[in-house]
N, C-alpha and C positions, 0 to 999 in steps of 0.2 A: 261565405261572402255576403257583404251588404250590397242592398241595391245600389247604392252608390258606386261601389266597389265594381258591381257588374255593368254599370252604367258607364264608368270610366274605361274600363277595359274594353268594351264595345266601340266606345270613340276612338282608342288607341288602333284597335284593328281597322277602322275607317281611314285611318291615317296612313295604314300601312306600318306601324310602328310596334314593335314587340319588345319594349324594354324589358318585361319581365324574362325573356328568353335570353336576352343580351347580358343581363345582371347575372343570372345563373350561369352563362358561359364563362363569365369573369371570375366568379368567386363560388359557385355552388359545389365545386368539387373540395374545397378546404373549409367554407364558411358556410353550410346550406342555411343555418338560423340566420345569418345575416342577409343571404340571399332571399329568403322568404318574407324577412320583417321589412327590408328596403323595398322589395317589390309590392307588400301588402299597403305600406304607407305611401310610395311615392305613387305607384301606378292604382292604387284603390282608393286613398283618400286625397291627395293632392290633384288628382288627375278629374276628381269629380267636382271639382271647384268651376264656377262658372263665370267669373267676373270679367276676365281677361280672354279676350278673343285668342284661339288657339296659336295663330300666327304671332302675337305678340309674346305669349306665354313661351314658346318654344326659342324665339329669340332671346328673352330674358334668361331662359335656363342655359342655352348654349353661352351666352356672355358670363353668364356666372361660373360655369364649370371652365372656361376659358381662364378667368379672371384668377381663380383658386388655383390654376396650374394643374387642373384635373386632366382627365384622360381626353387628348385632343380627338381622338375618333368618337367619343361621347359627345363633346361639344359639336363637331362638325353632323352628325346624325341628327341633333336637335336644330342646328341652322337649316340644315337641308329640309327637314321638314316644314320650317319657318317660310323658307322660299315656297314650298310648293302650297302652302296655304297663303301665299299671296305678298309676303315680306319682297319688297323692291330691291333691286341691286343698290339703289341710293340708301334705302334703309339700312342695309347690311353694311355698306361700306361707313355710313355715320356710326353705327355700332362699333365697327372695329377702331375708328379714331377715338370715340369715347372709352372703350377698353384700354388703347393704350395711354391715354389721360391719365384714368384711374386705376388701372391694375398695372402698367407698365409697358413698355413697347416690347419687349422680349416675350410676352404672353399673347400679345396681341397679333404680332408676327407670326408666333408659333401658331397660332389657331388659325389665321388667315393663310398661312402657308399649308396646313393641313387639308383646309377646306379646296384649296386651290390644287393639292396632289390627288384628292380623292376625285376631283372633277376632272382633272387630266386624265384620271385611270380608267375612265367610263367612255372617254369621246373614243369614238370610232377611228 
């Protein structure tokens, strides 16, 4: 593992984010090479980039996953990290409005609904 990859993984651990384990749980049983390659590129290379603050990186990733119709829980996990890192409710709301305009209302509503569902499920 490169020094950048080790640094990226350490940063993810600080955030309480284990994306490698999540990707492996989704596809590792049937596509271990895909799991490894995705993890080493995304969590090794991309997460070592430093120009975007984590809060905006996670907000962008969550929005892109939602925009492409990707896994709703994957989008939500990134958005939750963004919120923990300081993204405000107003910024999150604006992101959903932009998502609706550029990716379509169904995708924005699905992502917002999944975020709300997951938040409701953890309330006492």
